[in-house]
N, C-alpha and C positions, 0 to 999 in steps of 0.2 A: 447383185442382180442386173441385167441390164434390160434398160429403160427405154422405152418409143417413144420421145415426145410425144405428148398431145396435136403442139402446132406442127410436127411432120405425117402424122397421120391423116390429121386435117387437112393437108395440100393435097396429099396421097390422094385421101377420099374425095378431093373435087374432080383428080384428074379421071378418078373411075364411075363417078356418078350419076353421070349418064348414061354408063353402062349398065350400072347397077337398075337404075331406074325403068331403062329399055324391058330389060331382066327379066324386071316383078312386073309389068304392065301384063295385063290379060291373065295374071293370077292372081291367087289370095297373097301376095309375099308384096305386091306393091303398097305403096305409103299412104294414097288413097284410098286404096280396099280397109287397110289396116285402121286408119283414122274413119270411116264406113262402119267397119266390123264395131272396134271400139263404141263409136255412137250408139249402135244399136243392142249393143250387150248391155249397156247400161246407162239410165238417167244422170244426166249432170248432178253432179253433188249439190247437193239441197244444203240452204245454208247451216253453218253447224255442224256440217260432218267433212269427215277426210276422204276424199278421191282419190285413190294409190291406182297409179299407171301400171301395166305386168305386160310387159313384153313375152307371148308364146308364137307360138307360130300352129297352123293347119287346125283352128279351132271349130270346125265345124267337123273334120274327122277324129277327133281325139278328145276323148268324150270326159276326162278327168281334168282341162282346164275349167273350163263350167263348174264341173263338181267342185271342184274344190273353192272357186269363186261363191258359188253359191254358199257353200257348207261353211264358210266363216262369214258371212254377211249374213248369213241364217240369227247368229251369236253376235255379232257385232254392227246392232243396226245404224251406228253411226257413221259407217266406214264403207263405201264404195268402192269397188276393185273395177276397172277399168281394163279391159283387154287388148293392147295391139297387137294386133295378129301381124307378126311381119314373112310369115311363110314359111316353109318346109327350107326350098334352095337359095341355097348362103346364108341362112340365118343368122350365122353369126357376124359374117363379115357385114349385113344390112345392118346388124345394130351396133357394132361399133362405129360404122358411119353418123347413124342417128343419133350416138353418145357424143361423136367427137362434133356432132351440131348444134348440140347443145339441147338436143329432145329433154321433155317433162318426162320425164321417165324416173320409177321409182323404185320397182324389183323386177329384175332381168331374169330370165327365166335360160339357164347355159346349158345347150345340147351336147357341144362337146370339149376336151381335153384340150387341144388345138386351142381355139376358139377361147377357154378358159386363160389359159397362159397368155393368146394375144391380150386378152381386157388386163389384166393385173398390168403386164410392160407397160401397158398404155395408162393406167393409174385409174381405169374407170370402177370400179371394184372395192366399196368398205371391207377392212375384217372381218368377219363374223367371229372369231374367239371371244368375245364378250359381250354377244349378241345371242349367240345361241344357248338355249334355258335346258335343251335335254342333252343330257350324257352321251358324249361321242363315242362311248362305249357299244352303244343303241344302234349303231352304223356297222356295226361287222368289218371292222378297219379301214372302210373308205374314206373317212376325214383325214384322216393320217395320210391317204395318198393324194388327198386333194393338197396338205401342208405344203407351202412354200419354204425358201430356204430361211428364209427372215423369220419364221417359227408360227407365221398365218396360214389360217383359210380363208379363202373369200367368197365359198359358194356352201351353201349345205344341200345333200343330195335329197329329193324326196321322193323319189323314182329310183329302181333297182333291176336291174335285168338280170341274171343270172342264165350260168347254160348246165344245161343236164342235156341225158341222152334218151331219146326219143326211138322207141321199135315198136316195129308191127309187129302186134303177138297174133295177128293170121299165118303170117310167116315162119313164124318160131311154131307155131300149132303145126304146119303141115311139115316139116321137120323132124318135129321131135325132141324137138330142143329144150331145156328149159329157158324161162326169162332172164335175163341179165338181173343182177343183185346190185344191190344198194352201194354195197364195197365192190369195187372192177377195177383193182389194180391195172396199168396197160398193158403189160404180159399179157394177163386175163381176157382183157378188151377186144386184142390183136387176135388170141386163137378163137375168141367166139368169132369175128368178125371172119373169119377163114371159115369158121364152121359152117357158117350161116352162107358161103356163097354160094351158087348153081347155077344151070342152066347156062347156053350159050346164045349167043347173038341179041336177036328182042328182047329172049326170053328172060333172058339171063336174071339172076338177082345178086346185086352185087352186096357182100359183108356188112358194110359202110360206105359212106359218102360225105367227103368232106367240099364245101362250100369253096370258092375260091381267094376266099378273105382270109387274110395272113393270119388272122388269130382263130382259125379253123383248125392249125397246124402246130406251129410254132411254139402256141400260148401254153400247150400240153405241160412245157417245160420249168413253166415259171410255179406252180401248183404246190411247192414243197415250200414258198416262200425264201427261198436261200436266194433267188435273182430276180433282177428287173429287166427289163426292156429298153432300161433309160439310162444305166450305169456305163452303156461303152463295150463291153466284151457279153461274147453270144455262144461260146464253145462248148457251155451246159445247153443247149436247141441242139445238136448234134444227134443224141438219142432218136429224140423225137422226128427229127427228118429221118433217119434212117430208117425208122420203123414204116413211116408213112409210104419213104418212096418203095420200100420193100413191099409194101400194100400195093402201091400202085403196078411194080413192074411185076406180081401175083395176079393182078384181076380182081384183088380185092374190094377195091374202090375204083371209080372212073377213073378216066387220065384228067389229068389237071387241064393239058392242053387243048383236050377236045372242049373240056366246059369254060374253058376260054371263049373260045371260037364259037361254039353253038349257044353260047349265054345261058344254058339249062338252067335253071331257078334251081336251089333246093326243094323245095317246096313240090315242083313238081315231082323231083326226084324219089320224095316221100309220097307223096300223092298220089305216084302214077306207081307203087309197091315195086319201084324198080333198087328199092335198097331195104336192108333190114334194119340196119343203127343209124341213127344221125345224130351226129352231136349237134346242138344246136342254144342257141338263147330260150329263154322262157316267153319271149312275145311270139313265139310260135305256136303258142298252146291256143290261143283267143283264133290263129288264123286253121287250126286243124278244126279245132271247135266250131268253127263256122262253116268251112267245107266240107266235115262230114254230116253237117244239118243241112247241107244240100246236094251233096254228090248220089249219084243214081245207086252207085254202085261202093258203099261206107266199108272201111275195114277196121276193126278194133288194133287200138293204139295203147301204149302206154310209155312210163318215165322212169326211170331211174339217176338217181345221182350221176355227176360228172366222172367219167373217168380221169382216174389220178395216179400222177406216179408210185411208185411202193412205200417210201420214205415221206409223203402226203398221208393226211387224213381222210376218210371217204368224207364226201361233203366240200370238199376244196375244190374251187370252182373260179370261174372267170364272169367276169359283170362290166358290165356301163351302167353310169348314172346319170340320170337327171337332174339338176338344180337349180337353187336359188340365191343371186347374189342381191346386194342391194348398192344402188347407184351411190357413188360416194359424194355427187353433187346432189341426190335426193334432201329438198327440205322437210321430207315427211319421214326418217331414216327409221323413227321410231315407232311408228304406223308401219310401216316396211317389215321391219322384226317381228311385230306381235304376230302379224300374217305370216310371216316365213314358218316362226317359231308353232305356229294353229298347224301350217301344213304340214311339221313334222311329227305333230303331237300322234296320242292314242285316235283320238276322233279323227284327227286328218287323214290319218293312213287307213282309216275304217271306210271312211268316203273314197279314198282313189280305190282300196282294193275292190270295194263294190263296183268301178266298171271294168273291173276283171284284171286290171295293174295291180305288177308288186309295189307295195310300197317301201322305199330305203329302209325303214324302220319296221319290218315286219315281224310277226308273233302269229301265234297259234290260232289268236281270233282273224285275224288278215287272212291268212290261209287257208280257214273254215269258210271263209265267205268266198274265194276264189275255187276252191274244191267245190261249193253249192252252186257252180255255174252249171250252167247245161251243155252238156258234151263233155264234160272233164271226169279224168277218165275216174273208175267207181274204187278199183284196187288199191291196198293198202301201202302199195311200192310205190306207187304213182304219188298218191298224200303223203309217205314221206321223204320224196324225194324233193320238196319246197326246203328241206328243212339244210340251210347249207351252214360250215363253220368258220369257214374261211372265202370273202371274194377278194377278188386280186384284179384288180381295174385294168383291162386292156389296154390300156395306156395312162399308169399314174402321171400326177404332174409332172412337168418340166420345162422350163423356158422353150424347150429346144423341140418342144413335143412336136412340130410341125415339120421340122429338118431330120430327126429320130424315123418317123413314121414313112417318108418319101423313101428312104433310104433302107428300111427294111423291109419294106412292099415292093422297090425292087428286083433286092434280095432272094427275097422269098420265090418272085415270079420266075427269076433265074436258075433257081433252085426246082422250083417243081417242074417246070420244061426243061431240066436235065442240060440245060446251056450251059451249066456251072456244077460244078462238084460241091456237095456238102461243104466239105473244107475250104473251095474258094468262096464260098459265097458268104459263109464265116468270117472269114477273112477279112474280105471287101466290107462286111461291117463293122467289124472293129477296129477296122484303118479309117473308111470314115467316120462313124457318129466319132469317135477319138478326137478327130479333127474338130470338127463343133464342140465338143466339150472341151477341149484346152482352154 
């Protein structure tokens, strides 16, 4: 595995430190704010107790951080959790800079795969294979997707967001069309989107909507488990691109170029009832619950399992994880490991679910907790949509994650704006990524 020396990173960090500090000033991401947040979050560890420093982002707006810390400390009175809020802007870069400077940090929150790969390359993370006490099978395949070429995984997911298909019940009722099923192959999904398209101009209702993220389109292709987006060949994406571009050409979904220039957010498209179907992540559930509670004209909505290729089972879906890792230089690694193992235990999962967040090791109990939150759809199909059979990360681990992401995003943009044909875009992906992997 290619490694970047800590000395090299520290030298680079010194060059950008001023910029990072300036970017952080005036927001919750500043080091000074982080320090004061940590100080106000928990008192200094008393004599005879262990104080764990845990890096996080956006403490004030993210309910599960404090819930996890409080839940653990309630049953471990000899441990204090000191949360170091680095802010969400450039969190992984700020974290790497802190570690390069020798900051006293024990537990690290991992926000994304490119940042995870970078910290591994820098030798900042301790292997977790012998640390994790929970069966890796409970993580629904995500541990394997975080495992590196050396056979180790260096972070453990505690939060899992997966994709479902949201739909507007009122629009379906008005059209006299049955609601989508929890087993929806791509061809049936396409037919349903076409059936639900109606109207013209400002009154038009699009059958489906795709946000401008690459994951909203191309990653339907990986749900059969036969391909990944990091192996350097992308011909398997052609059927999905062909399907979505045909929808775009026929006015079944909004034009990608318009969405890019108008910056229309997917939440606005759905909340304004401009689309009947919306493939999106489970984080949107809480957004809709809040919106419907405050909207002057709320509408009825539901969700079903993510559309899937014909050769993939229903419940196959995309996912993103938020993980925990241990600083390889921590002098309190054993205590850090105990905290992480609690976070991914059934007890920890319940605490996370009570904040409306999906834990990485979900269960019927945690799903029931989330279903009981105010505004969650009452129908059985929406409840069943929470049960997944396979979750494929939007970006599985590779040391080249950042470079591959850049190439795929660039070519996705070119394909969706018709600047390139599907064949041209895929060939460019194949050519450019193969150079990186060589």
